[in-house]
C-alpha positions as CSV (number, residue, x, y, z in Angstrom):
1,M,-17.6,-18.0,8.8
2,L,-16.9,-21.3,7.2
3,L,-17.1,-22.7,3.7
4,T,-17.8,-26.4,4.3
5,S,-18.0,-27.6,0.7
6,V,-17.9,-26.4,-2.9
7,E,-19.2,-28.0,-6.1
8,A,-18.3,-26.6,-9.6
9,I,-19.7,-27.7,-12.9
10,G,-18.6,-26.2,-16.2
11,F,-16.4,-23.7,-14.4
12,R,-13.0,-23.6,-16.1
13,N,-11.9,-27.2,-16.2
14,L,-13.6,-28.2,-12.9
15,A,-16.1,-31.0,-12.5
16,T,-15.8,-31.7,-8.8
17,R,-17.2,-31.5,-5.3
18,V,-15.0,-31.1,-2.3
19,D,-15.6,-30.9,1.5
20,F,-13.2,-28.6,3.3
21,G,-11.6,-28.4,6.7
22,T,-12.3,-25.6,9.2
23,G,-8.7,-24.3,9.3
24,L,-6.0,-24.5,6.7
25,N,-6.8,-26.2,3.4
26,I,-3.9,-26.8,0.9
27,L,-4.6,-27.7,-2.7
28,W,-1.6,-29.0,-4.6
29,G,-0.6,-30.7,-7.8
30,R,0.9,-30.0,-11.2
31,N,0.3,-26.8,-13.1
32,A,-2.8,-26.4,-15.3
33,Q,-4.8,-29.0,-13.3
34,G,-7.3,-26.6,-11.7
35,K,-5.8,-25.4,-8.4
36,T,-6.3,-21.8,-9.2
37,S,-9.7,-22.5,-10.7
38,V,-10.9,-23.9,-7.4
39,L,-9.8,-20.7,-5.6
40,E,-11.4,-18.6,-8.4
41,A,-14.7,-20.6,-8.0
42,I,-14.7,-19.9,-4.2
43,Y,-13.9,-16.2,-4.7
44,A,-16.7,-15.9,-7.3
45,L,-19.2,-17.7,-5.1
46,A,-18.4,-15.2,-2.3
47,N,-17.9,-12.0,-4.2
48,T,-19.7,-12.5,-7.5
49,K,-16.5,-11.6,-9.5
50,S,-13.3,-13.2,-10.5
51,F,-9.8,-12.3,-9.4
52,R,-8.4,-13.6,-12.8
53,T,-10.6,-11.8,-15.3
54,S,-12.8,-8.8,-15.5
55,A,-15.4,-10.8,-17.4
56,L,-16.6,-13.8,-15.3
57,R,-18.2,-15.4,-18.4
58,D,-14.6,-16.2,-19.4
59,A,-14.7,-18.9,-16.7
60,I,-17.4,-20.9,-18.5
61,A,-15.7,-24.1,-19.8
62,F,-15.0,-24.2,-23.5
63,G,-18.0,-25.7,-25.3
64,A,-20.3,-25.3,-22.3
65,T,-23.3,-23.0,-22.3
66,E,-23.3,-22.3,-18.5
67,A,-21.3,-22.8,-15.3
68,I,-22.6,-23.5,-11.8
69,V,-20.8,-23.1,-8.5
70,R,-22.5,-24.3,-5.3
71,G,-21.3,-23.9,-1.8
72,S,-22.4,-24.8,1.8
73,I,-21.5,-22.3,4.5
74,E,-21.8,-22.1,8.3
75,R,-22.2,-18.7,9.8
76,G,-23.4,-17.8,13.3
77,G,-24.6,-21.4,13.8
78,I,-26.8,-21.1,10.7
79,H,-26.3,-23.3,7.6
80,R,-26.9,-21.9,4.1
81,E,-26.6,-23.2,0.6
82,L,-25.3,-20.7,-2.0
83,Q,-25.4,-21.0,-5.8
84,M,-24.1,-18.9,-8.6
85,R,-25.1,-19.6,-12.2
86,L,-23.3,-18.1,-15.2
87,S,-24.9,-18.1,-18.6
88,G,-23.1,-15.8,-21.1
89,S,-22.9,-12.5,-19.4
90,R,-25.8,-13.2,-17.1
91,K,-25.3,-14.1,-13.5
92,E,-27.9,-15.5,-11.2
93,F,-27.6,-16.0,-7.4
94,Y,-29.5,-18.2,-5.0
95,V,-29.6,-18.6,-1.2
96,N,-31.2,-21.9,0.0
97,G,-32.7,-22.3,-3.5
98,K,-34.3,-18.8,-3.5
99,R,-33.3,-16.3,-6.2
100,E,-31.5,-13.3,-4.7
101,S,-30.3,-9.9,-6.0
102,A,-26.6,-9.2,-6.0
103,V,-27.0,-6.9,-3.0
104,G,-28.9,-9.5,-1.0
105,Y,-26.5,-12.3,-2.0
106,I,-23.1,-10.7,-1.6
107,S,-23.3,-10.4,2.2
108,Q,-23.6,-14.2,2.7
109,L,-19.9,-15.1,2.4
110,D,-16.8,-12.9,2.2
111,A,-13.4,-13.8,0.7
112,V,-10.1,-12.0,0.5
113,V,-7.6,-13.2,-2.1
114,F,-3.8,-12.9,-2.4
115,S,-2.7,-13.7,-6.0
116,F,-0.3,-12.5,-8.7
117,E,-3.3,-10.9,-10.5
118,E,-4.1,-8.8,-7.5
119,L,-0.6,-7.2,-7.5
120,G,-2.1,-4.4,-9.6
121,I,-3.5,-3.1,-6.3
122,V,0.0,-2.1,-5.4
123,R,1.7,-1.4,-8.7
124,G,-1.1,-0.9,-11.2
125,E,-3.4,1.9,-12.1
126,P,-5.5,3.8,-9.6
127,A,-8.7,2.1,-10.8
128,E,-7.4,-1.2,-9.3
129,R,-6.8,0.4,-5.9
130,R,-10.3,2.0,-6.0
131,R,-11.8,-1.4,-6.7
132,F,-9.8,-2.8,-3.7
133,L,-11.3,-0.1,-1.5
134,D,-14.8,-0.5,-2.8
135,R,-14.7,-4.3,-2.3
136,G,-13.7,-3.7,1.3
137,V,-16.6,-1.3,1.8
138,V,-19.0,-3.7,0.2
139,G,-17.8,-6.4,2.6
140,L,-18.8,-4.2,5.5
141,R,-21.9,-2.6,4.0
142,P,-23.4,-4.6,1.0
143,A,-25.8,-1.7,0.1
144,Y,-22.8,0.3,-1.0
145,L,-22.8,-2.0,-4.1
146,R,-25.9,-0.1,-5.2
147,T,-24.2,3.3,-4.7
148,I,-21.3,2.2,-6.9
149,A,-23.6,0.9,-9.6
150,D,-25.8,4.0,-9.6
151,Y,-22.7,6.3,-9.7
152,N,-21.2,4.4,-12.7
153,R,-24.6,4.3,-14.5
154,I,-25.1,8.1,-14.2
155,L,-21.5,8.8,-15.1
156,R,-22.0,6.7,-18.3
157,Q,-25.1,8.7,-19.2
158,K,-23.4,12.0,-18.6
159,N,-20.4,10.9,-20.7
160,R,-22.7,9.9,-23.5
161,L,-24.2,13.4,-23.5
162,L,-20.8,15.1,-23.4
163,R,-19.4,12.8,-26.2
164,D,-22.4,13.5,-28.5
165,A,-22.0,17.2,-27.9
166,S,-18.3,17.3,-28.6
167,E,-18.8,15.4,-31.8
168,A,-21.6,17.6,-33.1
169,D,-20.7,19.9,-36.0
170,D,-23.3,22.5,-35.2
171,F,-22.5,23.1,-31.6
172,D,-23.6,26.7,-30.8
173,P,-24.3,28.8,-27.7
174,K,-27.9,27.7,-27.5
175,R,-27.0,24.1,-27.5
176,A,-24.2,24.8,-25.0
177,S,-26.8,26.3,-22.6
178,A,-29.1,23.3,-23.1
179,L,-26.2,20.9,-22.5
180,R,-25.3,22.7,-19.3
181,S,-28.8,22.4,-18.0
182,T,-29.1,18.7,-18.9
183,V,-25.7,17.8,-17.6
184,G,-26.4,19.8,-14.4
185,A,-29.2,17.4,-13.6
186,W,-26.8,14.4,-13.8
187,N,-24.2,16.3,-11.9
188,E,-26.5,16.7,-8.9
189,Q,-26.9,13.0,-8.7
190,L,-23.1,12.5,-9.1
191,V,-22.6,14.9,-6.2
192,E,-24.9,13.0,-3.9
193,L,-23.5,9.6,-4.7
194,G,-19.9,10.8,-5.0
195,A,-20.1,12.3,-1.6
196,E,-21.2,9.0,-0.2
197,M,-18.4,7.1,-2.0
198,H,-15.9,9.6,-0.6
199,R,-17.1,9.2,3.0
200,E,-17.2,5.4,2.8
201,R,-13.8,5.1,1.2
202,V,-12.1,7.6,3.6
203,A,-13.7,5.8,6.6
204,Y,-12.5,2.4,5.3
205,V,-8.9,3.7,4.8
206,E,-9.0,4.9,8.4
207,K,-9.9,1.4,9.5
208,L,-7.1,-0.1,7.3
209,S,-4.7,2.4,8.8
210,N,-5.7,1.3,12.3
211,A,-5.1,-2.3,11.4
212,L,-1.8,-1.6,9.8
213,A,-0.7,0.4,12.9
214,R,-0.6,-2.9,14.7
215,N,2.4,-3.8,12.6
216,L,0.8,-6.8,10.9
217,F,3.2,-9.5,9.8
218,G,6.2,-7.6,11.3
219,E,6.4,-5.1,8.5
220,Q,5.2,-1.5,8.5
221,L,2.9,-0.2,5.8
222,D,0.9,3.0,5.5
223,V,-2.0,4.0,3.3
224,R,-3.5,7.3,2.4
225,Y,-6.6,8.2,0.5
226,V,-5.9,10.8,-2.2
227,S,-9.0,12.7,-3.4
228,S,-8.8,14.2,-6.9
229,F,-10.0,17.4,-5.2
230,E,-7.0,17.5,-2.8
231,G,-5.7,21.1,-2.7
232,K,-8.7,22.5,-4.5
233,G,-10.8,23.5,-1.5
234,D,-12.4,22.2,1.7
235,L,-12.8,18.4,1.6
236,G,-14.8,18.7,4.8
237,D,-17.7,20.1,2.7
238,Y,-17.3,17.6,-0.1
239,E,-20.7,18.3,-1.8
240,A,-20.1,22.0,-2.1
241,L,-16.5,21.5,-3.4
242,F,-17.7,18.9,-5.9
243,R,-20.4,21.3,-7.2
244,E,-17.9,24.1,-7.5
245,R,-15.4,22.0,-9.4
246,L,-18.1,20.7,-11.8
247,E,-19.1,24.2,-12.6
248,L,-15.5,25.3,-13.2
249,R,-14.7,22.4,-15.4
250,F,-17.9,22.3,-17.5
251,D,-16.3,23.8,-20.6
252,A,-13.3,21.5,-20.4
253,E,-15.6,18.5,-20.0
254,A,-17.8,19.6,-22.9
255,A,-14.7,20.0,-25.1
256,S,-13.1,16.7,-24.1
257,G,-16.4,14.7,-24.4
258,H,-16.2,13.0,-21.0
259,S,-16.3,13.7,-17.3
260,L,-13.0,14.9,-15.8
261,I,-13.6,15.0,-12.1
262,G,-15.1,13.0,-9.3
263,P,-14.3,10.1,-7.0
264,H,-13.7,7.9,-10.0
265,R,-10.4,9.8,-10.3
266,D,-9.3,9.2,-6.7
267,D,-6.4,7.0,-5.6
268,L,-4.9,5.1,-2.7
269,E,-1.3,5.7,-1.7
270,V,0.5,2.5,-0.4
271,L,3.6,3.6,1.4
272,V,6.7,2.0,2.9
273,K,8.8,4.5,4.9
274,G,7.0,7.3,3.2
275,R,7.7,6.1,-0.4
276,E,5.1,4.6,-2.8
277,V,5.9,0.9,-2.9
278,G,4.4,0.6,-6.4
279,R,7.0,3.1,-7.8
280,F,10.0,2.5,-5.6
281,G,9.6,-0.9,-4.0
282,S,11.2,-4.1,-5.2
283,A,9.1,-7.0,-6.5
284,G,9.4,-8.7,-3.1
285,Q,8.4,-5.5,-1.2
286,Q,5.4,-5.2,-3.5
287,R,4.3,-8.7,-2.8
288,S,4.7,-8.2,0.9
289,A,2.7,-4.9,0.7
290,L,-0.2,-6.7,-1.0
291,L,-0.1,-9.5,1.6
292,I,-0.1,-7.0,4.5
293,L,-3.1,-5.1,2.9
294,D,-5.0,-8.4,2.6
295,L,-4.3,-9.2,6.3
296,A,-5.4,-5.7,7.3
297,Q,-8.6,-6.2,5.3
298,V,-9.2,-9.5,7.1
299,D,-8.7,-7.7,10.5
300,V,-11.0,-4.8,9.5
301,Y,-13.7,-7.4,8.7
302,Y,-13.2,-9.1,12.1
303,E,-13.4,-5.7,13.9
304,A,-16.8,-5.1,12.3
305,F,-18.4,-8.6,12.6
306,E,-16.3,-10.5,15.2
307,E,-15.7,-13.2,12.6
308,Y,-13.1,-13.6,9.9
309,P,-13.7,-13.8,6.1
310,I,-12.1,-16.7,4.3
311,L,-8.6,-16.2,3.0
312,L,-7.5,-17.4,-0.4
313,I,-3.8,-17.6,-1.4
314,D,-2.9,-18.6,-4.9
315,D,0.4,-20.2,-5.9
316,I,1.9,-19.4,-2.5
317,D,5.4,-20.7,-3.2
318,A,5.8,-18.6,-6.3
319,E,4.8,-15.3,-4.6
320,L,6.3,-15.7,-1.1
321,D,9.6,-17.1,0.3
322,R,9.5,-19.9,2.9
323,S,10.0,-17.6,5.9
324,R,7.1,-15.4,4.8
325,I,4.9,-18.5,4.2
326,D,5.6,-19.7,7.7
327,R,4.9,-16.3,9.2
328,L,1.7,-15.9,7.2
329,L,0.3,-19.2,8.2
330,G,1.3,-18.6,11.8
331,H,-0.6,-15.3,11.7
332,V,-3.9,-16.7,10.3
333,E,-3.8,-20.1,12.2
334,G,-6.8,-20.4,14.4
335,K,-8.4,-17.3,12.8
336,A,-9.5,-17.3,9.2
337,Q,-10.4,-20.4,7.3
338,T,-7.6,-20.4,4.7
339,F,-7.3,-22.0,1.2
340,I,-3.8,-22.2,-0.4
341,S,-2.7,-23.5,-3.8
342,T,0.8,-24.8,-4.5
343,S,2.7,-26.9,-6.9
344,K,5.4,-27.8,-4.3
345,Q,5.2,-31.2,-2.7
346,D,7.3,-30.1,0.3
347,I,4.8,-27.2,1.1
348,A,1.9,-29.6,1.3
349,N,3.9,-32.2,3.3
350,S,5.3,-29.7,5.8
351,F,1.8,-28.7,6.9
352,R,0.2,-32.1,6.7
353,S,-0.1,-32.4,10.5
354,R,-2.2,-29.2,10.8
355,A,-4.0,-28.9,7.5
356,E,-6.3,-30.7,5.2
357,I,-4.5,-31.6,2.0
358,F,-6.2,-32.0,-1.4
359,A,-4.7,-33.3,-4.6
360,V,-5.9,-31.6,-7.8
361,S,-5.6,-33.3,-11.1
362,A,-7.6,-32.7,-14.4
363,G,-10.2,-30.6,-12.6
364,I,-10.9,-33.2,-9.9
365,V,-10.1,-32.5,-6.2
366,E,-9.5,-35.4,-3.8
367,R,-8.7,-35.2,-0.1
368,E,-5.5,-37.0,0.9
369,P,-5.2,-39.0,4.2
370,A,-3.4,-37.1,6.9
371,D,-0.5,-39.6,7.0
372,T,0.0,-39.6,3.3
373,A,3.0,-37.8,1.7
374,V,2.3,-38.1,-2.0
375,D,5.2,-37.7,-4.5
376,I,4.1,-35.3,-7.2
377,A,5.8,-37.5,-9.8
378,S,3.2,-40.1,-9.1
379,M,0.4,-37.7,-10.2
380,D,-1.0,-37.6,-13.7
381,S,2.1,-37.7,-15.8
382,A,0.3,-36.5,-18.8
383,A,-0.4,-33.2,-17.2
384,T,1.8,-30.4,-18.5
385,G,1.7,-26.6,-18.9
386,E,3.1,-23.4,-17.5
387,S,-0.1,-21.8,-16.2
388,E,-3.6,-22.7,-15.1
389,E,-6.0,-22.1,-18.0
390,I,-9.3,-23.5,-19.1
């Protein structure tokens, strides 16, 4: 799987087209010039979402009405042209000029990202770890995207019923009986879809565990899927257990005005020596844990398809020390096509003999000759800032 080129128009501060190398690609330059935005555009082209914001419409440049990202990919000897168009909250996807649904589009290119924003997978709320698992499952089985969408849609409808009932002043036994019947119909669909989500997530965590057992990156990490039904009954008969818990918790859900149980309450434990790294690990251990999870995800993808997804690493010098950088790049060299952003001249120069180097300035990306070692001081002296924004 190769991303051979990307063109971005109206996406953040980008107005550029760039042709990439097949191995390691390093984007470097001052802060606030668009390095992270290039990686975000690539990630969005692949996964239809951003790793920087929950609302991809935020990536539309200030004053623009739409953003377009195009990419050329090579996969299995077949060339394809991808395009994503953003207009407000609307997203449109195209393959070789033909409009595609999200499910049909998302299997074309897969990308794994390591960035500061993704650290929530290790130290943030359970929802971020659930999204990490679901992205991994979708990468292996794109149709799972529909399962997630259907589950969330039904959950919203059920929650609306529960909320309306809890806020009603004249809630009586007759209305309670009617509510139980109506909610029961939604619950049956939640059981069916929730069981599928449970099976897919558990199977994916097993694949991650197998990859982690190979001691990726020289550091041991363990993961464990934690169902919200753990200790409540037989998880081997998930559907029956889910129905039983829904019945038992009906009164509590009706009183609270929202759903209290289901796979949307599950979690993933990330452990170092049996301790949760998000709670007990240092900042360095948490960054390493995220990196190891990303590498495991890359390996799981390879086991399934005998090809690697592309790997994106944002602001590598800020998140990893030099020894980890060297080990990381040694691990992925000759495997996944890799895209790295950095503001450090010495990082770019040290890999110049085995990487394609790109200078990023004011949203424009330009390839540097292999024998050029550019001094960052010679780049756009007017560029300043602490972070990469629009």
